N, CA, C and O of each residue as an XYZ file, in Angstrom:
620
protein
N     -96.901   -220.362     16.178
C     -95.794   -219.474     16.436
C     -94.923   -220.088     17.547
O     -95.072   -221.265     17.874
N     -94.037   -219.304     18.109
C     -93.120   -219.857     19.094
C     -93.669   -219.720     20.506
O     -94.675   -219.051     20.745
N     -92.993   -220.359     21.412
C     -93.353   -220.283     22.819
C     -93.125   -218.860     23.316
O     -92.200   -218.177     22.878
N     -93.979   -218.427     24.234
C     -93.820   -217.094     24.824
C     -92.488   -217.012     25.563
O     -92.019   -218.000     26.129
N     -91.902   -215.857     25.552
C     -90.674   -215.628     26.294
C     -90.685   -214.180     26.751
O     -91.376   -213.335     26.181
N     -89.917   -213.915     27.777
C     -89.772   -212.545     28.255
C     -88.430   -212.026     27.772
O     -87.384   -212.558     28.145
N     -88.453   -210.990     26.943
C     -87.173   -210.478     26.437
C     -86.349   -209.862     27.561
O     -86.884   -209.344     28.542
N     -85.049   -209.933     27.390
C     -84.129   -209.268     28.320
C     -84.049   -207.813     27.894
O     -83.574   -207.499     26.802
N     -84.513   -206.936     28.755
C     -84.537   -205.512     28.434
C     -83.218   -204.853     28.802
O     -82.462   -205.361     29.630
N     -82.960   -203.732     28.184
C     -81.738   -202.976     28.434
C     -81.975   -201.939     29.523
O     -83.089   -201.438     29.678
N     -80.936   -201.621     30.271
C     -81.045   -200.632     31.341
C     -80.612   -199.239     30.907
O     -81.144   -198.242     31.394
N     -79.641   -199.166     29.986
C     -79.081   -197.860     29.628
C     -78.797   -197.767     28.132
O     -78.539   -198.771     27.468
N     -78.851   -196.558     27.628
C     -78.474   -196.305     26.236
C     -77.083   -196.857     25.948
O     -76.849   -197.459     24.899
N     -76.161   -196.649     26.886
C     -74.773   -197.074     26.662
C     -74.645   -198.580     26.493
O     -73.734   -199.044     25.807
N     -75.541   -199.355     27.106
C     -75.493   -200.815     26.934
C     -75.789   -201.192     25.484
O     -75.180   -202.109     24.933
N     -76.727   -200.475     24.879
C     -77.089   -200.733     23.477
C     -75.967   -200.267     22.556
O     -75.585   -200.971     21.621
N     -75.451   -199.091     22.827
C     -74.341   -198.589     22.003
C     -73.128   -199.516     22.079
O     -72.440   -199.711     21.077
N     -72.859   -200.085     23.249
C     -71.719   -200.999     23.397
C     -71.916   -202.247     22.537
O     -70.956   -202.755     21.957
N     -73.143   -202.741     22.453
C     -73.408   -203.895     21.588
C     -73.182   -203.519     20.134
O     -72.531   -204.255     19.392
N     -73.718   -202.375     19.724
C     -73.526   -201.935     18.341
C     -72.068   -201.729     17.991
O     -71.603   -202.172     16.940
N     -71.350   -201.057     18.869
C     -69.922   -200.821     18.619
C     -69.142   -202.130     18.628
O     -68.230   -202.317     17.822
N     -69.499   -203.038     19.539
C     -68.840   -204.344     19.582
C     -69.103   -205.160     18.331
O     -68.227   -205.881     17.854
N     -70.317   -205.045     17.798
C     -70.646   -205.712     16.533
C     -69.763   -205.163     15.419
O     -69.152   -205.926     14.671
N     -69.697   -203.848     15.311
C     -68.906   -203.236     14.234
C     -67.419   -203.547     14.362
O     -66.744   -203.789     13.361
N     -66.910   -203.542     15.593
C     -65.480   -203.767     15.821
C     -65.128   -205.241     15.936
O     -63.956   -205.594     16.059
N     -66.149   -206.109     15.897
C     -65.952   -207.553     16.065
C     -65.308   -207.878     17.415
O     -64.468   -208.772     17.519
N     -65.718   -207.133     18.443
C     -65.208   -207.361     19.795
C     -66.299   -207.842     20.743
O     -66.015   -208.139     21.903
N     -67.522   -207.923     20.281
C     -68.632   -208.383     21.104
C     -68.461   -209.881     21.353
O     -68.220   -210.633     20.408
N     -68.580   -210.328     22.597
C     -68.502   -211.778     22.836
C     -69.645   -212.501     22.126
O     -70.765   -211.995     22.057
N     -69.353   -213.669     21.611
C     -70.363   -214.445     20.874
C     -71.639   -214.640     21.700
O     -72.745   -214.542     21.168
N     -71.485   -214.913     22.990
C     -72.646   -215.156     23.854
C     -73.526   -213.922     24.009
O     -74.699   -214.043     24.363
N     -72.984   -212.754     23.753
C     -73.757   -211.515     23.876
C     -74.588   -211.223     22.631
O     -75.390   -210.289     22.635
N     -74.411   -212.005     21.561
C     -75.112   -211.767     20.304
C     -76.452   -212.503     20.335
O     -76.664   -213.478     19.614
N     -77.339   -212.014     21.181
C     -78.662   -212.590     21.413
C     -79.686   -211.969     20.465
O     -79.367   -211.052     19.708
N     -80.904   -212.472     20.515
C     -82.002   -211.872     19.751
C     -82.150   -210.394     20.132
O     -82.287   -209.534     19.262
N     -82.122   -210.111     21.421
C     -82.249   -208.732     21.886
C     -81.100   -207.872     21.378
O     -81.305   -206.716     21.008
N     -79.903   -208.425     21.359
C     -78.747   -207.688     20.850
C     -78.892   -207.412     19.354
O     -78.560   -206.323     18.887
N     -79.382   -208.385     18.611
C     -79.611   -208.180     17.175
C     -80.533   -206.980     16.952
O     -80.228   -206.091     16.158
N     -81.668   -206.967     17.664
C     -82.639   -205.891     17.459
C     -82.116   -204.562     17.989
O     -82.321   -203.521     17.365
N     -81.446   -204.591     19.131
C     -80.871   -203.361     19.669
C     -79.829   -202.766     18.737
O     -79.815   -201.557     18.506
N     -78.962   -203.608     18.205
C     -77.932   -203.131     17.279
C     -78.562   -202.598     15.999
O     -78.126   -201.574     15.471
N     -79.578   -203.280     15.500
C     -80.251   -202.841     14.279
C     -80.872   -201.461     14.494
O     -80.686   -200.564     13.672
N     -81.607   -201.288     15.589
C     -82.233   -199.998     15.848
C     -81.179   -198.915     16.018
O     -81.330   -197.815     15.487
N     -80.119   -199.212     16.747
C     -79.028   -198.259     16.954
C     -78.393   -197.859     15.621
O     -78.150   -196.677     15.378
N     -78.128   -198.835     14.763
C     -77.534   -198.525     13.458
C     -78.434   -197.593     12.652
O     -77.961   -196.622     12.061
N     -79.721   -197.889     12.630
C     -80.655   -197.077     11.848
C     -80.826   -195.695     12.466
O     -80.839   -194.693     11.751
N     -80.956   -195.633     13.783
C     -81.274   -194.374     14.456
C     -80.074   -193.471     14.710
O     -80.199   -192.246     14.695
N     -78.911   -194.076     14.945
C     -77.783   -193.261     15.400
C     -76.535   -193.344     14.530
O     -75.541   -192.685     14.833
N     -76.556   -194.113     13.483
C     -75.372   -194.226     12.634
C     -75.717   -193.925     11.176
O     -75.682   -194.819     10.331
N     -76.050   -192.665     10.884
C     -76.384   -192.308      9.506
C     -75.206   -192.473      8.546
O     -75.388   -192.471      7.328
N     -74.008   -192.615      9.093
C     -72.824   -192.832      8.264
C     -72.752   -194.247      7.712
O     -71.933   -194.533      6.838
N     -73.607   -195.134      8.216
C     -73.622   -196.519      7.761
C     -74.893   -196.744      6.950
O     -75.995   -196.450      7.413
N     -74.733   -197.263      5.752
C     -75.871   -197.618      4.907
C     -76.299   -199.035      5.299
O     -75.767   -200.022      4.791
N     -77.260   -199.113      6.201
C     -77.662   -200.408      6.745
C     -78.059   -201.374      5.635
O     -77.663   -202.540      5.662
N     -78.831   -200.908      4.665
C     -79.273   -201.803      3.597
C     -78.095   -202.383      2.819
O     -78.102   -203.564      2.472
N     -77.105   -201.575      2.550
C     -75.954   -202.034      1.772
C     -74.937   -202.804      2.610
O     -74.237   -203.672      2.090
N     -74.851   -202.493      3.902
C     -73.741   -203.001      4.715
C     -74.090   -204.071      5.743
O     -73.188   -204.722      6.270
N     -75.366   -204.271      6.043
C     -75.721   -205.154      7.158
C     -75.226   -206.584      6.960
O     -74.764   -207.204      7.918
N     -75.306   -207.115      5.768
C     -74.844   -208.494      5.539
C     -73.358   -208.620      5.843
O     -72.945   -209.549      6.536
N     -72.553   -207.698      5.333
C     -71.111   -207.753      5.592
C     -70.795   -207.563      7.070
O     -69.908   -208.228      7.606
N     -71.511   -206.665      7.729
C     -71.277   -206.414      9.157
C     -71.513   -207.682      9.960
O     -70.673   -208.075     10.769
N     -72.658   -208.325      9.737
C     -72.986   -209.517     10.519
C     -72.114   -210.701     10.122
O     -71.665   -211.448     10.992
N     -71.867   -210.887      8.845
C     -70.998   -211.996      8.412
C     -69.596   -211.862      8.993
O     -69.019   -212.833      9.483
N     -69.060   -210.660      8.935
C     -67.717   -210.417      9.485
C     -67.692   -210.718     10.982
O     -66.761   -211.351     11.481
N     -68.727   -210.257     11.695
C     -68.793   -210.541     13.126
C     -68.872   -212.048     13.367
O     -68.112   -212.583     14.174
N     -69.779   -212.736     12.680
C     -69.929   -214.183     12.867
C     -68.593   -214.897     12.697
O     -68.229   -215.746     13.511
N     -67.870   -214.555     11.650
C     -66.573   -215.188     11.396
C     -65.558   -214.836     12.481
O     -64.710   -215.661     12.823
N     -65.634   -213.621     13.025
C     -64.674   -213.196     14.053
C     -64.823   -213.976     15.351
O     -63.883   -214.054     16.142
N     -66.008   -214.558     15.576
C     -66.222   -215.338     16.798
C     -66.240   -216.838     16.505
O     -66.724   -217.630     17.314
N     -65.712   -217.218     15.346
C     -65.585   -218.629     15.003
C     -66.784   -219.234     14.314
O     -66.833   -220.447     14.109
N     -67.753   -218.412     13.951
C     -68.927   -218.913     13.254
C     -68.696   -219.005     11.762
O     -67.684   -218.534     11.242
N     -69.640   -219.615     11.087
C     -69.596   -219.709      9.636
C     -70.891   -219.131      9.083
O     -71.905   -219.073      9.779
N     -70.847   -218.717      7.858
C     -72.007   -218.210      7.137
C     -72.173   -219.098      5.914
O     -71.561   -218.868      4.871
N     -73.011   -220.112      6.063
C     -73.197   -221.056      4.962
C     -74.686   -221.321      4.749
O     -75.527   -220.534      5.183
N     -75.003   -222.405      4.098
C     -76.405   -222.701      3.782
C     -77.252   -223.040      5.008
O     -78.479   -223.071      4.915
N     -76.625   -223.291      6.142
C     -77.368   -223.748      7.321
C     -77.080   -222.957      8.592
O     -77.795   -223.115      9.582
N     -76.065   -222.124      8.593
C     -75.646   -221.431      9.812
C     -75.258   -219.989      9.508
O     -74.968   -219.623      8.368
N     -75.263   -219.196     10.553
C     -74.782   -217.827     10.442
C     -75.804   -216.884      9.848
O     -77.005   -217.005     10.087
N     -75.309   -215.956      9.079
C     -76.136   -214.879      8.549
C     -77.321   -215.410      7.746
O     -77.185   -216.313      6.920
N     -78.507   -214.811      8.020
C     -79.739   -215.177      7.304
C     -80.299   -213.895      6.702
O     -80.843   -213.057      7.421
N     -80.170   -213.740      5.399
C     -80.502   -212.481      4.741
C     -81.968   -212.097      4.853
O     -82.266   -210.947      5.175
N     -82.879   -212.997      4.604
C     -84.301   -212.636      4.611
C     -84.789   -212.275      6.010
O     -85.564   -211.331      6.166
N     -84.347   -213.012      7.031
C     -84.733   -212.666      8.400
C     -84.160   -211.297      8.764
O     -84.864   -210.455      9.321
N     -82.900   -211.078      8.453
C     -82.283   -209.789      8.780
C     -83.013   -208.646      8.101
O     -83.325   -207.639      8.736
N     -83.284   -208.794      6.823
C     -83.935   -207.699      6.095
C     -85.390   -207.503      6.534
O     -85.913   -206.390      6.470
N     -86.042   -208.579      6.977
C     -87.386   -208.435      7.541
C     -87.332   -207.569      8.796
O     -88.148   -206.664      8.967
N     -86.380   -207.845      9.663
C     -86.271   -207.051     10.891
C     -85.823   -205.622     10.605
O     -86.279   -204.698     11.278
N     -84.960   -205.417      9.645
C     -84.572   -204.042      9.285
C     -85.811   -203.263      8.847
O     -86.008   -202.120      9.261
N     -86.642   -203.880      8.014
C     -87.883   -203.216      7.581
C     -88.797   -202.965      8.775
O     -89.389   -201.892      8.893
N     -88.911   -203.945      9.652
C     -89.750   -203.801     10.829
C     -89.264   -202.716     11.773
O     -90.063   -201.949     12.311
N     -87.958   -202.652     11.976
C     -87.403   -201.621     12.860
C     -87.679   -200.236     12.294
O     -88.002   -199.311     13.039
N     -87.553   -200.093     10.996
C     -87.868   -198.785     10.394
C     -89.337   -198.415     10.610
O     -89.638   -197.275     10.964
N     -90.239   -199.352     10.404
C     -91.662   -199.100     10.642
C     -91.898   -198.770     12.120
O     -92.661   -197.861     12.446
N     -91.248   -199.504     12.993
C     -91.393   -199.269     14.424
C     -90.922   -197.869     14.799
O     -91.612   -197.158     15.530
N     -89.763   -197.472     14.309
C     -89.237   -196.139     14.629
C     -90.162   -195.031     14.137
O     -90.277   -193.985     14.776
N     -90.812   -195.255     13.016
C     -91.729   -194.247     12.483
C     -92.995   -194.125     13.324
O     -93.672   -193.098     13.273
N     -93.324   -195.161     14.100
C     -94.587   -195.178     14.833
C     -94.446   -194.987     16.341
O     -95.408   -194.579     16.991
N     -93.291   -195.266     16.908
C     -93.169   -195.239     18.359
C     -93.093   -193.813     18.902
O     -92.459   -192.949     18.298
N     -93.743   -193.568     20.048
C     -93.608   -192.267     20.685
C     -92.341   -192.161     21.540
O     -91.992   -191.072     21.995
N     -91.661   -193.270     21.756
C     -90.444   -193.267     22.574
C     -89.368   -192.426     21.903
O     -89.263   -192.405     20.676
N     -88.567   -191.732     22.712
C     -87.541   -190.861     22.147
C     -86.125   -191.255     22.550
O     -85.179   -190.932     21.832
N     -85.952   -191.943     23.674
C     -84.609   -192.338     24.072
C     -84.238   -193.649     23.390
O     -85.114   -194.418     22.997
N     -82.968   -193.896     23.254
C     -82.521   -195.141     22.639
C     -83.021   -196.339     23.442
O     -83.615   -197.255     22.873
N     -82.792   -196.346     24.745
C     -83.213   -197.480     25.562
C     -84.734   -197.609     25.559
O     -85.253   -198.725     25.547
N     -85.447   -196.507     25.570
C     -86.908   -196.558     25.520
C     -87.409   -197.163     24.229
O     -88.339   -197.969     24.230
N     -86.786   -196.769     23.114
C     -87.200   -197.312     21.816
C     -86.867   -198.791     21.696
O     -87.695   -199.584     21.248
N     -85.648   -199.165     22.099
C     -85.261   -200.578     21.980
C     -86.130   -201.444     22.876
O     -86.609   -202.489     22.435
N     -86.346   -201.039     24.119
C     -87.170   -201.856     25.010
C     -88.609   -201.936     24.529
O     -89.228   -202.996     24.616
N     -89.152   -200.832     24.021
C     -90.512   -200.869     23.471
C     -90.565   -201.815     22.265
O     -91.533   -202.557     22.097
N     -89.535   -201.785     21.438
C     -89.452   -202.707     20.305
C     -89.448   -204.151     20.780
O     -90.189   -204.983     20.257
N     -88.617   -204.450     21.767
C     -88.511   -205.818     22.275
C     -89.822   -206.314     22.884
O     -90.120   -207.507     22.831
N     -90.596   -205.407     23.455
C     -91.867   -205.773     24.074
C     -93.030   -205.793     23.081
O     -94.123   -206.254     23.410
N     -92.794   -205.296     21.880
C     -93.841   -205.249     20.865
C     -93.933   -206.583     20.131
O     -93.066   -207.448     20.260
N     -94.997   -206.721     19.364
C     -95.159   -207.899     18.528
C     -93.978   -208.038     17.567
O     -93.509   -209.147     17.309
N     -93.502   -206.915     17.043
C     -92.388   -206.942     16.093
C     -91.103   -207.452     16.727
O     -90.230   -207.959     16.023
N     -90.974   -207.330     18.023
C     -89.779   -207.797     18.702
C     -89.743   -209.291     18.955
O     -88.739   -209.826     19.424
N     -90.835   -209.959     18.644
C     -90.892   -211.407     18.864
C     -89.952   -212.147     17.903
O     -89.696   -211.699     16.786
N     -89.462   -213.261     18.360
C     -88.564   -214.078     17.537
C     -89.267   -214.650     16.317
O     -88.627   -214.931     15.304
N     -90.581   -214.824     16.408
C     -91.315   -215.414     15.298
C     -92.013   -214.371     14.426
O     -92.800   -214.734     13.552
N     -91.744   -213.102     14.643
C     -92.410   -212.040     13.887
C     -92.310   -212.208     12.375
O     -93.309   -211.969     11.697
N     -91.178   -212.600     11.803
C     -91.129   -212.759     10.340
C     -92.117   -213.784      9.793
O     -92.441   -213.756      8.606
N     -92.596   -214.685     10.642
C     -93.544   -215.692     10.177
C     -94.936   -215.108      9.934
O     -95.830   -215.824      9.480
N     -95.133   -213.832     10.226
C     -96.365   -213.147      9.812
C     -96.351   -212.926      8.298
O     -97.403   -212.762      7.680
N     -95.179   -212.923      7.718
C     -94.996   -212.587      6.316
C     -94.552   -213.770      5.467
O     -94.821   -213.824      4.267
N     -93.872   -214.714      6.103
C     -93.294   -215.862      5.398
C     -93.861   -217.177      5.912
O     -94.135   -217.325      7.103
N     -94.032   -218.125      5.006
C     -94.286   -219.497      5.446
C     -92.980   -220.021      6.038
O     -91.895   -219.584      5.654
N     -93.094   -220.947      6.961
C     -91.903   -221.512      7.605
C     -90.967   -222.140      6.564
O     -89.750   -221.963      6.629
N     -91.545   -222.878      5.603
C     -90.715   -223.536      4.588
C     -89.900   -222.530      3.781
O     -88.714   -222.747      3.530
N     -90.531   -221.436      3.376
C     -89.789   -220.445      2.596
C     -88.761   -219.731      3.459
O     -87.608   -219.587      3.053
N     -89.164   -219.280      4.654
C     -88.242   -218.506      5.487
C     -86.998   -219.297      5.852
O     -85.907   -218.730      5.920
N     -87.137   -220.585      6.087
C     -85.985   -221.382      6.502
C     -85.343   -222.146      5.346
O     -84.627   -223.126      5.557
N     -85.605   -221.691      4.135
C     -84.963   -222.293      2.964
C     -83.555   -221.734      2.787
O     -83.225   -220.668      3.307
N     -82.744   -222.461      2.054
C     -81.388   -221.997      1.745
C     -81.456   -220.697      0.949
O     -80.667   -219.783      1.189
N     -82.379   -220.610      0.017
C     -82.498   -219.388     -0.793
C     -82.760   -218.167      0.079
O     -82.189   -217.104     -0.164
N     -83.619   -218.300      1.096
C     -83.941   -217.168      1.974
C     -82.771   -216.830      2.890
O     -82.599   -215.671      3.267
N     -81.984   -217.803      3.245
C     -80.800   -217.543      4.077
C     -79.732   -216.824      3.254
O     -79.112   -215.876      3.735
N     -79.519   -217.264      2.040
C     -78.406   -216.760      1.231
C     -78.696   -215.431      0.552
O     -77.766   -214.715      0.183
N     -79.961   -215.090      0.380
C     -80.327   -213.840     -0.266
C     -81.749   -213.477      0.125
O     -82.487   -214.307      0.656
N     -82.123   -212.253     -0.135
C     -83.471   -211.829      0.225
C     -84.477   -212.447     -0.727
O     -84.320   -212.383     -1.947
N     -85.521   -213.049     -0.150
C     -86.654   -213.508     -0.935
C     -87.886   -212.762     -0.447
O     -88.046   -212.500      0.745
N     -88.746   -212.430     -1.388
C     -89.980   -211.714     -1.044
C     -90.866   -212.613     -0.187
O     -90.906   -213.826     -0.391
N     -91.572   -212.024      0.767
C     -92.497   -212.817      1.590
C     -93.583   -213.469      0.737
O     -93.987   -212.929     -0.293
N     -94.044   -214.628      1.176
C     -95.089   -215.332      0.426
C     -96.458   -215.266      1.098
O     -97.440   -215.719      0.511
N     -96.555   -214.715      2.309
C     -97.846   -214.613      2.993
C     -98.411   -213.198      2.995
O     -99.613   -213.014      2.804
N     -97.574   -212.214      3.203
C     -98.018   -210.814      3.240
C     -96.815   -209.930      2.950
O     -95.699   -210.254      3.358
N     -97.021   -208.827      2.258
C     -95.895   -207.925      1.963
C     -95.548   -207.066      3.174
O     -96.383   -206.820      4.045
N     -94.300   -206.617      3.205
C     -93.915   -205.603      4.183
C     -94.442   -204.279      3.660
O     -94.177   -203.903      2.518
N     -95.188   -203.576      4.497
C     -95.681   -202.278      4.087
C     -96.143   -201.523      5.310
O     -96.188   -202.067      6.413
N     -96.483   -200.270      5.107
C     -97.013   -199.474      6.205
C     -98.331   -200.043      6.715
O     -98.747   -199.733      7.832
N     -98.994   -200.873      5.908
C    -100.251   -201.483      6.331
C    -100.032   -202.624      7.321
O    -100.987   -203.106      7.930
N     -98.793   -203.055      7.483
C     -98.471   -204.117      8.428
C     -97.584   -203.528      9.510
O     -96.395   -203.836      9.593
N     -98.159   -202.702     10.315
C     -97.411   -202.022     11.365
C     -96.777   -203.024     12.330
O     -97.446   -203.959     12.768
N     -95.513   -202.847     12.664
C     -94.875   -203.737     13.624
C     -95.424   -203.530     15.026
O     -95.100   -204.296     15.934
N     -96.246   -202.515     15.217
C     -96.831   -202.288     16.530
C     -98.123   -203.073     16.701
O     -98.635   -203.174     17.816
N     -98.656   -203.627     15.626
C     -99.944   -204.337     15.692
C     -99.783   -205.697     16.344
O    -100.759   -206.433     16.485
């Protein structure tokens, strides 16, 4: 797996909401689009934006943002569908299991959990499959273990 790291935790609910709103409005600075921001925005979208169909819209949201900050979404850079959808599934499992009730409490608990790790999708995917062009361009089913309630992101 990857080297240990200490995630940057959030101080306030409003900090997370600002990242989510900046993502949607394409006003978030590129440097602010960190691993922690990805997970915070994902949790915020699922928990607080029922008007957005995350499953249907997440690819367009992230691709549009990437392009707005000068990035590209191609076979090697930008949006990665399988990683994104793995984390969306994980965030949903996490929200169903966490006792935390505040936005900042839930996001920080997520970041400190096993599911918040940068290498968490490798519990389900081989490295070769996860980093393939096919997995970047579209969702591919995991080849090591399925996403299910039996694979709690809290474990």
